[in-house]
PQR file of N, CA, C, O and H, with PARSE charges and radii, in Angstrom:
ATOM      1  N   MET A   1     127.524 112.169 102.410 -0.4000 1.5000
ATOM      2  CA  MET A   1     128.127 113.598 102.446 -0.0000 2.0000
ATOM      3  C   MET A   1     129.604 114.212 102.447  0.5500 1.7000
ATOM      4  O   MET A   1     130.438 114.272 103.350 -0.5500 1.4000
ATOM      5  N   SER A   2     129.641 114.735 100.856 -0.4000 1.5000
ATOM      6  CA  SER A   2     130.857 115.243 100.710 -0.0000 2.0000
ATOM      7  C   SER A   2     131.286 116.744 101.481  0.5500 1.7000
ATOM      8  O   SER A   2     130.492 117.684 101.455 -0.5500 1.4000
ATOM      9  H   SER A   2     128.963 114.686 100.122  0.4000 1.0000
ATOM     10  N   PHE A   3     132.405 116.837 102.052 -0.4000 1.5000
ATOM     11  CA  PHE A   3     132.699 118.198 102.552 -0.0000 2.0000
ATOM     12  C   PHE A   3     133.625 118.725 101.937  0.5500 1.7000
ATOM     13  O   PHE A   3     134.637 118.104 101.614 -0.5500 1.4000
ATOM     14  H   PHE A   3     133.050 116.073 102.073  0.4000 1.0000
ATOM     15  N   ASN A   4     133.432 119.893 101.693 -0.4000 1.5000
ATOM     16  CA  ASN A   4     134.177 120.752 100.432 -0.0000 2.0000
ATOM     17  C   ASN A   4     134.901 121.827 101.462  0.5500 1.7000
ATOM     18  O   ASN A   4     134.425 122.868 101.915 -0.5500 1.4000
ATOM     19  H   ASN A   4     132.609 120.398 101.956  0.4000 1.0000
ATOM     20  N   LEU A   5     136.331 121.185 101.709 -0.4000 1.5000
ATOM     21  CA  LEU A   5     137.400 122.024 102.085 -0.0000 2.0000
ATOM     22  C   LEU A   5     138.647 122.767 101.462  0.5500 1.7000
ATOM     23  O   LEU A   5     139.764 122.899 101.962 -0.5500 1.4000
ATOM     24  H   LEU A   5     136.717 120.339 101.341  0.4000 1.0000
ATOM     25  N   TYR A   6     138.197 123.201 100.295 -0.4000 1.5000
ATOM     26  CA  TYR A   6     138.994 123.526  99.278 -0.0000 2.0000
ATOM     27  C   TYR A   6     139.714 124.925  99.643  0.5500 1.7000
ATOM     28  O   TYR A   6     140.930 124.969  99.457 -0.5500 1.4000
ATOM     29  H   TYR A   6     137.290 123.093  99.889  0.4000 1.0000
ATOM     30  N   SER A   7     138.963 126.243 100.224 -0.4000 1.5000
ATOM     31  CA  SER A   7     139.214 127.068 100.737 -0.0000 2.0000
ATOM     32  C   SER A   7     140.243 126.986 102.084  0.5500 1.7000
ATOM     33  O   SER A   7     141.332 127.550 102.195 -0.5500 1.4000
ATOM     34  H   SER A   7     137.975 126.207 100.375  0.4000 1.0000
ATOM     35  N   GLN A   8     139.818 126.437 102.704 -0.4000 1.5000
ATOM     36  CA  GLN A   8     139.907 126.261 104.521 -0.0000 2.0000
ATOM     37  C   GLN A   8     141.997 125.493 103.968  0.5500 1.7000
ATOM     38  O   GLN A   8     143.105 125.748 104.440 -0.5500 1.4000
ATOM     39  H   GLN A   8     138.934 125.979 102.613  0.4000 1.0000
ATOM     40  N   ILE A   9     141.575 124.650 102.928 -0.4000 1.5000
ATOM     41  CA  ILE A   9     143.200 123.371 102.663 -0.0000 2.0000
ATOM     42  C   ILE A   9     143.849 124.634 101.815  0.5500 1.7000
ATOM     43  O   ILE A   9     145.032 124.576 101.479 -0.5500 1.4000
ATOM     44  H   ILE A   9     140.675 124.442 102.545  0.4000 1.0000
ATOM     45  N   ILE A  10     143.210 125.526 101.555 -0.4000 1.5000
ATOM     46  CA  ILE A  10     144.231 126.713 100.406 -0.0000 2.0000
ATOM     47  C   ILE A  10     144.838 127.458 101.427  0.5500 1.7000
ATOM     48  O   ILE A  10     146.066 127.406 101.489 -0.5500 1.4000
ATOM     49  H   ILE A  10     142.249 125.573 101.828  0.4000 1.0000
ATOM     50  N   LYS A  11     143.942 128.458 102.615 -0.4000 1.5000
ATOM     51  CA  LYS A  11     144.484 128.766 103.922 -0.0000 2.0000
ATOM     52  C   LYS A  11     145.438 128.116 104.669  0.5500 1.7000
ATOM     53  O   LYS A  11     146.413 128.770 105.039 -0.5500 1.4000
ATOM     54  H   LYS A  11     142.944 128.501 102.564  0.4000 1.0000
ATOM     55  N   VAL A  12     145.296 126.369 105.109 -0.4000 1.5000
ATOM     56  CA  VAL A  12     146.382 126.213 105.545 -0.0000 2.0000
ATOM     57  C   VAL A  12     147.906 125.875 104.943  0.5500 1.7000
ATOM     58  O   VAL A  12     148.992 125.946 105.518 -0.5500 1.4000
ATOM     59  H   VAL A  12     144.504 125.838 104.808  0.4000 1.0000
ATOM     60  N   LEU A  13     147.594 125.494 103.616 -0.4000 1.5000
ATOM     61  CA  LEU A  13     148.799 125.305 102.466 -0.0000 2.0000
ATOM     62  C   LEU A  13     149.556 127.526 102.766  0.5500 1.7000
ATOM     63  O   LEU A  13     150.648 127.984 103.103 -0.5500 1.4000
ATOM     64  H   LEU A  13     146.712 125.436 103.149  0.4000 1.0000
ATOM     65  N   ASN A  14     148.613 127.976 102.505 -0.4000 1.5000
ATOM     66  CA  ASN A  14     149.538 129.276 101.961 -0.0000 2.0000
ATOM     67  C   ASN A  14     150.663 129.727 103.959  0.5500 1.7000
ATOM     68  O   ASN A  14     151.755 130.214 104.251 -0.5500 1.4000
ATOM     69  H   ASN A  14     147.726 127.605 102.232  0.4000 1.0000
ATOM     70  N   GLU A  15     149.493 129.172 104.705 -0.4000 1.5000
ATOM     71  CA  GLU A  15     150.591 129.944 106.161 -0.0000 2.0000
ATOM     72  C   GLU A  15     151.057 128.939 106.338  0.5500 1.7000
ATOM     73  O   GLU A  15     150.496 128.466 107.326 -0.5500 1.4000
ATOM     74  H   GLU A  15     148.606 128.776 104.468  0.4000 1.0000
ATOM     75  N   ASN A  16     151.834 128.227 105.944 -0.4000 1.5000
ATOM     76  CA  ASN A  16     152.641 127.226 105.941 -0.0000 2.0000
ATOM     77  C   ASN A  16     153.561 127.317 104.746  0.5500 1.7000
ATOM     78  O   ASN A  16     154.479 126.528 104.522 -0.5500 1.4000
ATOM     79  H   ASN A  16     152.290 128.611 105.141  0.4000 1.0000
ATOM     80  N   GLY A  17     153.243 128.309 104.034 -0.4000 1.5000
ATOM     81  CA  GLY A  17     154.130 128.057 102.780 -0.0000 2.0000
ATOM     82  C   GLY A  17     154.229 127.466 101.655  0.5500 1.7000
ATOM     83  O   GLY A  17     155.100 127.800 100.851 -0.5500 1.4000
ATOM     84  H   GLY A  17     152.497 128.951 104.216  0.4000 1.0000
ATOM     85  N   GLN A  18     153.271 126.395 101.384 -0.4000 1.5000
ATOM     86  CA  GLN A  18     153.282 124.979 101.042 -0.0000 2.0000
ATOM     87  C   GLN A  18     152.822 125.765  99.720  0.5500 1.7000
ATOM     88  O   GLN A  18     152.242 126.851  99.716 -0.5500 1.4000
ATOM     89  H   GLN A  18     152.564 126.124 102.037  0.4000 1.0000
ATOM     90  N   ASP A  19     153.156 125.077  98.701 -0.4000 1.5000
ATOM     91  CA  ASP A  19     152.085 125.084  97.079 -0.0000 2.0000
ATOM     92  C   ASP A  19     151.387 124.275  96.956  0.5500 1.7000
ATOM     93  O   ASP A  19     151.551 123.539  97.929 -0.5500 1.4000
ATOM     94  H   ASP A  19     153.627 124.195  98.704  0.4000 1.0000
ATOM     95  N   ALA A  20     150.479 123.808  96.197 -0.4000 1.5000
ATOM     96  CA  ALA A  20     149.652 123.132  95.501 -0.0000 2.0000
ATOM     97  C   ALA A  20     148.990 123.257  94.466  0.5500 1.7000
ATOM     98  O   ALA A  20     148.210 124.209  94.476 -0.5500 1.4000
ATOM     99  H   ALA A  20     150.346 124.406  95.406  0.4000 1.0000
ATOM    100  N   ASN A  21     149.021 122.516  93.388 -0.4000 1.5000
ATOM    101  CA  ASN A  21     148.194 122.804  92.660 -0.0000 2.0000
ATOM    102  C   ASN A  21     146.875 122.117  92.889  0.5500 1.7000
ATOM    103  O   ASN A  21     146.646 121.286  93.769 -0.5500 1.4000
ATOM    104  H   ASN A  21     149.655 121.742  93.380  0.4000 1.0000
ATOM    105  N   LEU A  22     145.991 122.598  91.933 -0.4000 1.5000
ATOM    106  CA  LEU A  22     144.565 122.298  92.397 -0.0000 2.0000
ATOM    107  C   LEU A  22     144.040 120.623  92.110  0.5500 1.7000
ATOM    108  O   LEU A  22     143.012 120.047  92.466 -0.5500 1.4000
ATOM    109  H   LEU A  22     146.177 123.273  91.218  0.4000 1.0000
ATOM    110  N   GLU A  23     144.796 120.320  91.600 -0.4000 1.5000
ATOM    111  CA  GLU A  23     144.880 118.627  91.296 -0.0000 2.0000
ATOM    112  C   GLU A  23     145.122 118.216  92.830  0.5500 1.7000
ATOM    113  O   GLU A  23     144.433 117.330  93.335 -0.5500 1.4000
ATOM    114  H   GLU A  23     145.631 120.788  91.310  0.4000 1.0000
ATOM    115  N   GLU A  24     146.200 118.939  93.618 -0.4000 1.5000
ATOM    116  CA  GLU A  24     146.521 118.046  94.748 -0.0000 2.0000
ATOM    117  C   GLU A  24     145.843 118.921  95.946  0.5500 1.7000
ATOM    118  O   GLU A  24     146.134 119.058  97.134 -0.5500 1.4000
ATOM    119  H   GLU A  24     146.760 119.660  93.209  0.4000 1.0000
ATOM    120  N   ILE A  25     144.952 119.382  95.231 -0.4000 1.5000
ATOM    121  CA  ILE A  25     143.943 120.105  96.531 -0.0000 2.0000
ATOM    122  C   ILE A  25     142.674 118.863  96.120  0.5500 1.7000
ATOM    123  O   ILE A  25     141.940 118.352  96.966 -0.5500 1.4000
ATOM    124  H   ILE A  25     144.715 119.271  94.266  0.4000 1.0000
ATOM    125  N   GLY A  26     142.653 118.656  95.140 -0.4000 1.5000
ATOM    126  CA  GLY A  26     141.474 118.139  95.017 -0.0000 2.0000
ATOM    127  C   GLY A  26     141.410 116.350  96.435  0.5500 1.7000
ATOM    128  O   GLY A  26     140.626 115.812  97.217 -0.5500 1.4000
ATOM    129  H   GLY A  26     143.250 119.071  94.453  0.4000 1.0000
ATOM    130  N   LYS A  27     142.907 116.181  95.872 -0.4000 1.5000
ATOM    131  CA  LYS A  27     143.239 114.734  96.417 -0.0000 2.0000
ATOM    132  C   LYS A  27     143.103 115.099  98.110  0.5500 1.7000
ATOM    133  O   LYS A  27     142.286 114.428  98.740 -0.5500 1.4000
ATOM    134  H   LYS A  27     143.544 116.619  95.237  0.4000 1.0000
ATOM    135  N   ILE A  28     143.595 115.754  98.565 -0.4000 1.5000
ATOM    136  CA  ILE A  28     143.773 115.939  99.965 -0.0000 2.0000
ATOM    137  C   ILE A  28     141.893 116.144 100.130  0.5500 1.7000
ATOM    138  O   ILE A  28     141.494 115.319 100.952 -0.5500 1.4000
ATOM    139  H   ILE A  28     144.259 116.299  98.053  0.4000 1.0000
ATOM    140  N   ASN A  29     140.985 116.820  99.687 -0.4000 1.5000
ATOM    141  CA  ASN A  29     139.531 116.975  99.889 -0.0000 2.0000
ATOM    142  C   ASN A  29     139.120 115.430  99.878  0.5500 1.7000
ATOM    143  O   ASN A  29     138.518 114.845 100.779 -0.5500 1.4000
ATOM    144  H   ASN A  29     141.310 117.490  99.020  0.4000 1.0000
ATOM    145  N   ASN A  30     139.537 114.933  98.762 -0.4000 1.5000
ATOM    146  CA  ASN A  30     138.885 112.972  98.710 -0.0000 2.0000
ATOM    147  C   ASN A  30     139.347 112.607  99.734  0.5500 1.7000
ATOM    148  O   ASN A  30     138.558 112.100 100.532 -0.5500 1.4000
ATOM    149  H   ASN A  30     140.026 115.409  98.031  0.4000 1.0000
ATOM    150  N   ILE A  31     141.165 112.745 100.218 -0.4000 1.5000
ATOM    151  CA  ILE A  31     141.100 112.071 101.440 -0.0000 2.0000
ATOM    152  C   ILE A  31     140.202 112.516 103.045  0.5500 1.7000
ATOM    153  O   ILE A  31     139.595 111.726 103.767 -0.5500 1.4000
ATOM    154  H   ILE A  31     141.806 113.157  99.570  0.4000 1.0000
ATOM    155  N   ILE A  32     140.335 113.633 103.201 -0.4000 1.5000
ATOM    156  CA  ILE A  32     139.352 113.849 104.126 -0.0000 2.0000
ATOM    157  C   ILE A  32     137.659 113.785 104.072  0.5500 1.7000
ATOM    158  O   ILE A  32     136.967 113.700 105.087 -0.5500 1.4000
ATOM    159  H   ILE A  32     140.829 114.275 102.614  0.4000 1.0000
ATOM    160  N   ASN A  33     137.198 113.834 102.880 -0.4000 1.5000
ATOM    161  CA  ASN A  33     136.029 113.104 102.798 -0.0000 2.0000
ATOM    162  C   ASN A  33     135.909 111.379 103.068  0.5500 1.7000
ATOM    163  O   ASN A  33     134.869 110.776 103.331 -0.5500 1.4000
ATOM    164  H   ASN A  33     137.760 113.903 102.056  0.4000 1.0000
ATOM    165  N   ASN A  34     137.486 110.705 102.898 -0.4000 1.5000
ATOM    166  CA  ASN A  34     137.270 109.685 103.222 -0.0000 2.0000
ATOM    167  C   ASN A  34     137.164 109.443 104.976  0.5500 1.7000
ATOM    168  O   ASN A  34     136.416 108.689 105.598 -0.5500 1.4000
ATOM    169  H   ASN A  34     138.331 111.195 102.684  0.4000 1.0000
ATOM    170  N   LEU A  35     137.806 110.021 105.283 -0.4000 1.5000
ATOM    171  CA  LEU A  35     137.514 109.856 107.074 -0.0000 2.0000
ATOM    172  C   LEU A  35     136.248 110.133 107.077  0.5500 1.7000
ATOM    173  O   LEU A  35     135.470 109.284 107.511 -0.5500 1.4000
ATOM    174  H   LEU A  35     138.415 110.633 104.778  0.4000 1.0000
ATOM    175  N   ILE A  36     135.703 111.546 106.531 -0.4000 1.5000
ATOM    176  CA  ILE A  36     134.413 111.811 107.688 -0.0000 2.0000
ATOM    177  C   ILE A  36     133.580 111.012 107.411  0.5500 1.7000
ATOM    178  O   ILE A  36     132.485 111.338 107.868 -0.5500 1.4000
ATOM    179  H   ILE A  36     136.336 112.235 106.179  0.4000 1.0000
ATOM    180  N   SER A  37     133.576 109.154 106.303 -0.4000 1.5000
ATOM    181  CA  SER A  37     132.610 108.556 105.506 -0.0000 2.0000
ATOM    182  C   SER A  37     133.156 107.432 106.333  0.5500 1.7000
ATOM    183  O   SER A  37     132.397 106.463 106.351 -0.5500 1.4000
ATOM    184  H   SER A  37     134.466 108.890 105.931  0.4000 1.0000
ATOM    185  N   ARG A  38     134.419 107.268 107.122 -0.4000 1.5000
ATOM    186  CA  ARG A  38     134.824 106.554 108.456 -0.0000 2.0000
ATOM    187  C   ARG A  38     134.055 107.162 109.707  0.5500 1.7000
ATOM    188  O   ARG A  38     134.191 106.492 110.731 -0.5500 1.4000
ATOM    189  H   ARG A  38     135.036 108.055 107.107  0.4000 1.0000
ATOM    190  N   ASN A  39     133.393 108.131 109.802 -0.4000 1.5000
ATOM    191  CA  ASN A  39     132.565 108.670 110.609 -0.0000 2.0000
ATOM    192  C   ASN A  39     133.860 109.391 111.505  0.5500 1.7000
ATOM    193  O   ASN A  39     133.740 109.287 112.726 -0.5500 1.4000
ATOM    194  H   ASN A  39     133.283 108.676 108.970  0.4000 1.0000
ATOM    195  N   ILE A  40     134.921 110.014 111.065 -0.4000 1.5000
ATOM    196  CA  ILE A  40     136.099 110.868 112.228 -0.0000 2.0000
ATOM    197  C   ILE A  40     135.155 111.639 112.047  0.5500 1.7000
ATOM    198  O   ILE A  40     134.343 111.639 111.122 -0.5500 1.4000
ATOM    199  H   ILE A  40     135.018 110.099 110.073  0.4000 1.0000
ATOM    200  N   ASN A  41     135.251 112.452 113.100 -0.4000 1.5000
ATOM    201  CA  ASN A  41     134.630 114.163 113.767 -0.0000 2.0000
ATOM    202  C   ASN A  41     134.992 114.865 112.677  0.5500 1.7000
ATOM    203  O   ASN A  41     136.128 114.682 112.241 -0.5500 1.4000
ATOM    204  H   ASN A  41     135.911 112.452 113.851  0.4000 1.0000
ATOM    205  N   ARG A  42     133.952 115.971 111.901 -0.4000 1.5000
ATOM    206  CA  ARG A  42     134.198 116.798 111.163 -0.0000 2.0000
ATOM    207  C   ARG A  42     134.756 118.129 111.806  0.5500 1.7000
ATOM    208  O   ARG A  42     135.096 119.022 111.030 -0.5500 1.4000
ATOM    209  H   ARG A  42     133.028 116.119 112.255  0.4000 1.0000
ATOM    210  N   GLU A  43     134.874 118.325 113.149 -0.4000 1.5000
ATOM    211  CA  GLU A  43     135.111 119.639 113.945 -0.0000 2.0000
ATOM    212  C   GLU A  43     136.486 118.876 113.871  0.5500 1.7000
ATOM    213  O   GLU A  43     137.220 119.371 113.016 -0.5500 1.4000
ATOM    214  H   GLU A  43     134.598 117.599 113.780  0.4000 1.0000
ATOM    215  N   TRP A  44     137.114 117.635 114.643 -0.4000 1.5000
ATOM    216  CA  TRP A  44     138.028 117.654 114.661 -0.0000 2.0000
ATOM    217  C   TRP A  44     139.162 117.584 113.576  0.5500 1.7000
ATOM    218  O   TRP A  44     140.319 117.949 113.785 -0.5500 1.4000
ATOM    219  H   TRP A  44     136.517 117.233 115.338  0.4000 1.0000
ATOM    220  N   ILE A  45     138.573 116.942 112.093 -0.4000 1.5000
ATOM    221  CA  ILE A  45     139.450 117.159 110.929 -0.0000 2.0000
ATOM    222  C   ILE A  45     139.919 118.906 110.620  0.5500 1.7000
ATOM    223  O   ILE A  45     141.018 119.246 110.183 -0.5500 1.4000
ATOM    224  H   ILE A  45     137.633 116.646 111.923  0.4000 1.0000
ATOM    225  N   LYS A  46     138.977 119.684 110.913 -0.4000 1.5000
ATOM    226  CA  LYS A  46     138.612 121.175 110.644 -0.0000 2.0000
ATOM    227  C   LYS A  46     139.763 121.876 111.046  0.5500 1.7000
ATOM    228  O   LYS A  46     140.447 122.682 110.414 -0.5500 1.4000
ATOM    229  H   LYS A  46     138.084 119.408 111.268  0.4000 1.0000
ATOM    230  N   ASN A  47     139.923 121.249 112.721 -0.4000 1.5000
ATOM    231  CA  ASN A  47     140.643 121.683 113.829 -0.0000 2.0000
ATOM    232  C   ASN A  47     142.191 121.380 113.620  0.5500 1.7000
ATOM    233  O   ASN A  47     143.070 122.084 114.116 -0.5500 1.4000
ATOM    234  H   ASN A  47     139.367 120.595 113.233  0.4000 1.0000
ATOM    235  N   ASN A  48     142.437 120.232 112.816 -0.4000 1.5000
ATOM    236  CA  ASN A  48     143.552 119.724 112.655 -0.0000 2.0000
ATOM    237  C   ASN A  48     143.895 119.564 110.907  0.5500 1.7000
ATOM    238  O   ASN A  48     144.494 118.639 110.358 -0.5500 1.4000
ATOM    239  H   ASN A  48     141.722 119.660 112.413  0.4000 1.0000
ATOM    240  N   LEU A  49     143.493 120.389 110.488 -0.4000 1.5000
ATOM    241  CA  LEU A  49     143.523 120.278 109.447 -0.0000 2.0000
ATOM    242  C   LEU A  49     145.478 119.893 108.599  0.5500 1.7000
ATOM    243  O   LEU A  49     145.893 119.020 107.837 -0.5500 1.4000
ATOM    244  H   LEU A  49     143.007 121.140 110.934  0.4000 1.0000
ATOM    245  N   GLU A  50     146.182 121.192 109.349 -0.4000 1.5000
ATOM    246  CA  GLU A  50     147.486 121.518 109.063 -0.0000 2.0000
ATOM    247  C   GLU A  50     148.329 120.092 109.465  0.5500 1.7000
ATOM    248  O   GLU A  50     149.469 120.020 109.006 -0.5500 1.4000
ATOM    249  H   GLU A  50     145.844 121.902 109.968  0.4000 1.0000
ATOM    250  N   VAL A  51     147.807 118.868 110.354 -0.4000 1.5000
ATOM    251  CA  VAL A  51     148.487 117.616 110.703 -0.0000 2.0000
ATOM    252  C   VAL A  51     147.695 116.880 109.671  0.5500 1.7000
ATOM    253  O   VAL A  51     148.032 115.716 109.453 -0.5500 1.4000
ATOM    254  H   VAL A  51     146.881 118.926 110.727  0.4000 1.0000
ATOM    255  N   LEU A  52     146.463 117.501 108.850 -0.4000 1.5000
ATOM    256  CA  LEU A  52     146.606 116.202 107.485 -0.0000 2.0000
ATOM    257  C   LEU A  52     147.352 116.246 106.834  0.5500 1.7000
ATOM    258  O   LEU A  52     148.130 115.314 106.630 -0.5500 1.4000
ATOM    259  H   LEU A  52     146.190 118.447 109.027  0.4000 1.0000
ATOM    260  N   ILE A  53     147.393 117.628 106.128 -0.4000 1.5000
ATOM    261  CA  ILE A  53     147.764 118.023 105.301 -0.0000 2.0000
ATOM    262  C   ILE A  53     149.639 117.820 104.912  0.5500 1.7000
ATOM    263  O   ILE A  53     150.112 118.307 103.886 -0.5500 1.4000
ATOM    264  H   ILE A  53     146.761 118.385 106.294  0.4000 1.0000
TER
END
């Protein structure tokens, strides 16, 4: 099951003054989905997006 975090990724990027295009955001989302497929806790991922980005 994939997890769509596009809006949350954009929010974190904006809060940190970082800019990314849609392709880069998609790559980040794919990386996060790979973590989820490896059974990393979804809530941990959501709470640590800033670190992951």
